[in-house]
N, C-alpha and C positions, 0 to 999 in steps of 0.2 A: 594424552587424551583422558586418562582416568582422572587426573587431578583437575583438568579443565571442567570435566563433568561434575566431579565431587564438589568443587568450590562453587560452581554455578548452582548446584542443587542446594548446598548449604546456605548460600546467600538468599536463595528463593525461599527456603523453609523459614529462615529467620529474618525475612525481609522487613517485618515490622520494627526491627531494631533500628533501622536507618532513620526512622521518623520519631523515635523516642527522645523526648526533649530532656533538658537538664532538670534535675530535682534533688532535693535533700542535700546530701554531702557534696554533690556537684558544685553547688554554690560556694561552699567553703573552699574547695580546691581551686575553683576559678578565681576566688578572691586572693588566695595566697600565691597564685601563679601570675598575678598581674604585677609585672616588674618593669623597671625602666633602665636598668644598668646590668653590665656583666657581673659586677660584684654581687648583685642580688641573685643572679643566676647561680653563681658559685655557692651562695648561701643556702640554696636548695638542699645541698648535700650535708649541711650541718646537722649532727644528731641531737643537738640541744634544742628540744621542742617538747610541747605538751600534748602532742598527738602522734599517732603512729608513724614510724620512720619508713617511708616508701617513696623516696624522691623521684625515681624514674617513672613509676606508674601514677603518681599524683602530681607533683609540681611540674616535672618536665613534660609529661603528657598534656596537662592542661595549659601549659605555656604554649605548646604547639597548637592547641585549639585556639588560643588567643591570636596566634599568628595567622590563622585562617579565618579571622574575623568571627570567631565563635559559631562557625557554620556547623550545624548539628550533623548533617549528612557526611561532611568530610571527617568530622570527629569519629563517627562510627565506621567510616571507611578505613581510617587508620587502624582502628581496633580490629576489624576483620582481616586486614592485611597481616597484622601481627599474629592473629590466630591462625591464618592459613600457613604462615611460615612454620609455626609450631606443629601443625598437622602434617606438613610435608616431612619435617625432620623426625616426627614420630614414626612415619612410614619407614624412613631410612634406618632408624634404630631397630625396628622390628625385623626388617629384612636382613640387616647386618647380623643379628643374633640368631635368626631362624633359617636364613637362606631359602625362604619360602615366599614367593611373591603373592600367591593367593592368600595366605595367612596375613601377610602385610597389608594387602589391599582391603581384605575383609575387616580386620581389626581397626584400621585407620578410618574406613568408611563408617563403621559402627560408632566409633568415637566422635567423628566429625559432626554427625547429624543427631547426636543424642540430645533429647529435650532438656536435659539439665543445663545446657549452655544458654538457655534463656536467661539464667541468673548471672551469667558472665558477660554476655554480648549485648544485652538490652540497656543495662544500667552502667553508664560510664564510670560510676563510682566503684564498680567491682571489676573494672578492667585490669586491676592489679593481678587478678588470678590468671588472666590471659598472658600478661607480660611474664609472670612467673613460669607458666607452662612452657612458653616459647623459649625463654632463655635457658631453662633447665633442659629442654629437649636438645638445644644446641650444645649445651655443656656436656651432656651425656654422650651425644653422637661424636663430638670431637674427642672426648676421652676414649671412646671405643676405637676410634681411628688413630689414636696415638698423637693427636695434634694438641700437645699440652698447653701451649700459650693461648690458642684460641679457646680451648675449654675453660681455662682459668678466667679469661676475660669475660666470657659469657656467664660464668658462675658469679663473678662480681656484679654483673648487671642483674642477675637473678636476685642476689642478696640485696641490691638496691631497689628491687621491685616489691618484695614482701619478705617479712621476717621468717616465714616458714621455709624459705630456701635453704636454711641451715639443715633441714631434715634430709637433704640430699646426701650429706656426709654419712649418717648411719645407714642410709639405703645403699650407698656405694660400697660400704664395708661388707654388709650382708650379701649384696649381689656378688662381690668378688669371692667371698668364702663359699657360697653355694655353687658358683660357677666352677671353681676349682675342684670342689668335692665331686661334682658331676663329671668332670673330665677324667677322674681317676677310676678306671674300670678294672684295672689289673688286680690279680691276687698276689702280686709281688709283695714281699715283706717290707720293701722300701717305700711302699705307697704312702705311708704316713709322712715320711721324710720329704718325699716329693711334693705332697700336698701342702705342707707347711712352708717349704722353700718357695713354691710358687705364690702362696698367699702372702708371705712376707715381702716378696718382691713387688707384688701388686699394691700392698698396703703402703710400701715406701713411695710409690707413685702418688699416693694420696696425701702426702705431707702438706702440699700447698692448700688442699681443700680443708684439711683439718685445721691448719693455722687460720685460714680465712673464716672458717666456721666459728672458731673461738673468738676471733677479733670482732666479728659482727654480732656474736651473742652478747659480748660486752657492750658494744655500741647500742644495741637494742634496749639494754636495761634502762637507760634514762627515760626514753619515751614510753616504754611498756608499763612503768610504774603508774603512769597517768591513765593509760588505756585500761589496764586490769582493775583500776578503781571504779570503772563504769559497771553498772549492774549486769549488762549483757556479757561482759568479758571477765568477770570475777572467776578465778579458778577455784574449783572445789574438788579436792582429792578424795572423791567418794567413789569407791569401786562400783557400786550399784549404778551410779550416774554414768560412769565410763562405759559399762557393759550395755546399758540402755541406749546410750548415744551410738555406740559401735553397731548395734543391731539396726537402729534406724538408718544410719548412714549406709549400711550395707543394703538394706531393703530399698532405700532410695536409688542406690546405684543399679539395682536390679529392675527398676522401673516403677516402683510404688510411688504414687503422687506425693508431692511435698506436704500437702495439707492433711494427709492421713494421720500423722502423729497427733494432730489436734483432737482427734476423736478417741484417743487412748489415754487414760490416766497413767498407764504403765504398759510397756510392751508385754508384760506378763499377765495382763488382765484383759477381759473382753472389751470391745469398743462400747462407747456410750450410745444411747438410743438414736441420737441425731445422725450417727454414721449410716444407719439403714435408711433414714429419711432422705439423705443426700442422693441416693440412687434414684429415688422417686422424683425429686426436684430437678436433678441434673442428669438426664438420660445419657448424655455424651460421656459422663464419668462412669456410668454403669457399663456402657459399651467398652470403654477403655479397660475396666477391670476384667471383663469377660475375655477380652483379647489377651490381656496380660496372663491371666490364669491358663488360657489355652496354650499360649506360647511356652510357659514353663512346664505344663503337663506334658506337652509333646517333647520338650527338651529333655526332661527327666526320663520319660519312658523310652525315648530313642537311645539315649546314652546308656541306660540300664540294659536295654535289649542288646545293644552293640557289645557291651562288656560280657554279657552272658554268652554271646556267640564267639567272642574273641578274648578269652580270659588272660591270654598271654600279653594282651595289650594294656592290662591294668597297670603294671609297673611303668610302662612307657608313658602312660597318661600322667602318672604321679611323678613327673620328672622335675627338673629344676625350673622349667618354665612356670609351672603351676605354683611351685614353692615360692619363687621370686614374686609371682603375682600376689599371692596371699600376704606375704611379708610386706611387700611394697604398699599394698592397700592400708595395712595397719600403721606402718611407719609414717606415711604422709598424712594420716589423720592426726597423729601426734597429740599435741596439747589440747586440740579442740574437743577431744573426748571428755575433757574436764570442764567444759563450759556448759552452763545451763541453757544457753541460747544455741539452738540448732538452726543451720541454714544450708540449703542445698548448694549454694554458691561454692562451698568449701570442698566440693567433690571433684573439682576440675582434674587434679592429678590422680587421686585415688581411683577415679572412674576408669582410668587407662588400664589398670590391672584387672578389674572385673570384666571389662570389655575384651581384653586379651584372652582371658580364660574361656569366655563364651565362644569367641572366634576359634580358638584352638580346638575346642571340643566339637564345634559344628564342622570344622575342617575334617576331622576324623570321620565323621558321618559321610561327608561328601566323597572322600577318598575310598570309603568302603564299598561304594557302588550300590547298584540295585535299589532296594527299598530305602536304604539308609541315605542315599544321595537325594532321593525325593524328600525325605524328612528334613535334610539339611537345607534344601532350597525353600521349603515351606517355612522353616524357621527364619531364614533371611528375609523372606517376604513379610512375615508377621512382625519382625523387628522393625522394618521400615515403616509399616502402617502404624505401629505403636508410637514411633517417634513423631510422625506427622500429627497424630491425634494428641499426643502428649505435649507437643509444642503449643497447640491451640489452647489446651486446658491450662497450661502453666503460664501462658501470657496473661490469663485472667487471674489465676491464683497468686501470681507474683505481685500483682497490682502495679507493675511498672507502667503499663499503658494508661492506667487510671491516673497515676501520679503525673505522667507526661501530659495528659489532658488538662489537669489542673494548672500546671505551670504554663502551658500554652495559652490557657484562658487568662492567667495572670499577666503574661507578656502582652497580650492584646489589650487588656484593661489598663495596665500601667502605662503603656505607650500612648494610648488614647488620651489619658489624663496626666501625662508626664509633666507638662509645663505648669499645670495648676498644682499638682502634688509638691513640686519642687519649691513652692512658696512657703510650705509649712515645715514645722520642726518635727512633727510626728505623723505617722500613718497608723490609724487605729482601725483594726479589724473587728467589726461588731457582728454579733450573731443575731440577725434580724429575720425571723421566719416564724410562721404559724405551724410549721411542720414539727411534730413530736413523734419520736425522738429526733434530735437535730441531725440532719443528714450528714454523713461522713465525719461527724464530730465538730463541724463548723470551724471556728478559729483555732481550735486545738489541733485539728488536722492540718490546717494551713501552716501552723508553726513548724510542724515536722517537714511538710512538703517543701516549704520555702527556705528551710534551713535556718529558722529563727531570724537573726539579723543579716545573715549572709547574702540573701537575695538582693539587698539594697545596693551592694557594691556592683552587682551585675546589671541591674536595671537603672540605677542612678550612680554611676561611677563618680567617686570623689565627693559624694553628698554626705552630709552629717545627719541625714534623716534617720530616725529611730522608729522601729516597728513595735507596736503594743497590741497584744492579742486579748480580745474581750473576755475569753474564758479565764484569764489570769487576773485581769484588772478591770473592774466594772466602771471605774472612774475615767471619763474621757478628758484628756488634757485640753486646755483652751486652744493651743496652737496645733490642732490635729486635723488632718484630712481623714474623713471617715469613709471606710470602705465596708460595705456589707459583704461578709465572707461568702455569701451565696451568689453574689454577682460573679464570683470566680468558680465556686464549686458547682453551682447550678445556674449557669448563664441562660438567658432567654434565647 
């Protein structure tokens, strides 16, 4: 009953995802997933490509979408089902490690409804994060249960979903080392021998994961050289950048809105003046920040007061659960700390560890009874309210719903004029408006939203039609169907 309620609540909170239409990279993935033979399906798994190697979460997933006649509701339904499987096995992992149902329910619930999932569940192009999360959850659970073959199969599926799956290998090594060190409580002089014996046996179990990790690291090299050539994905081994990114990702995982970083030239400097104007212009953001500050003030005061009352519990709190949590958060951020481009979508797995630590500490308050129990339940209530408000705020700040509106308008316009457009060689998007500055960027915005040329394969399958955007080329070709970009961006 807990999961029926949790999944129903999650689907309700993120309900707008089900109507979010294709946009941007979706059109590229829909294009490459349009196949006519089994040989082409097998070719999905070829690592020789000039774009990121994620065959399960891109080609196979979008191939399934084609099988369902590009039905957007079904596409999102598949995404949610994959997500729910991951959430369920996250619960099983936490319960296996802690043997505490309340902690498992609390942490799983906190994770499931966290507002950061707007960035993974709304845009089908980021569904790769959901596939990665679910397959790694299944990998880890089966590893803990000793089901080697199943664990390895799911690890391969994770590796075929996103390249960051290789980070599971260093996480597993650290996890096993910390776990075995935590199991040794004796003062026996042979403790070191037992610790290393256990560790080596466990590491031997990891041989298949190490081999697969190395193989896929080599496989990724071909496509990654094209990906890291892009401005957003260029790696800069700058310690200051890495620290700055680490702090921002950590703050985001604690609930700080994604757009906050835009108002800081550096995490080490005060915000720019527009930051304070934002509270005046957007009262819902002001309310959110007040609730967030209240939540963490109560959290810090409650935990501090609890530790003062129970000093012997301090060592118990700083046990291997918390240590694994902190190390896991850092490991799964991995190379993204060295990207100039920050994006909340990358928090899917690192968030698990932050949520687990919060749940663990709140559980201590509840089990302490009396006033601490009251503080614990107030914190849970505040957390739920924060996520509800956070989802609403990030539906806007992510611009996913806005992008979806544009492509729905484009679908309606292009279907209405489809027969006439098909007679032409070009479709030319002109910026014809008296409004200054040009709303949304006009044709420049459309180029991004429609995925440049990729939308043509979706709206005009098999057509040789070519799109030209007015902001790039002011010359209108003779054989061109002219579309005012604002008939799509600002329809009547």
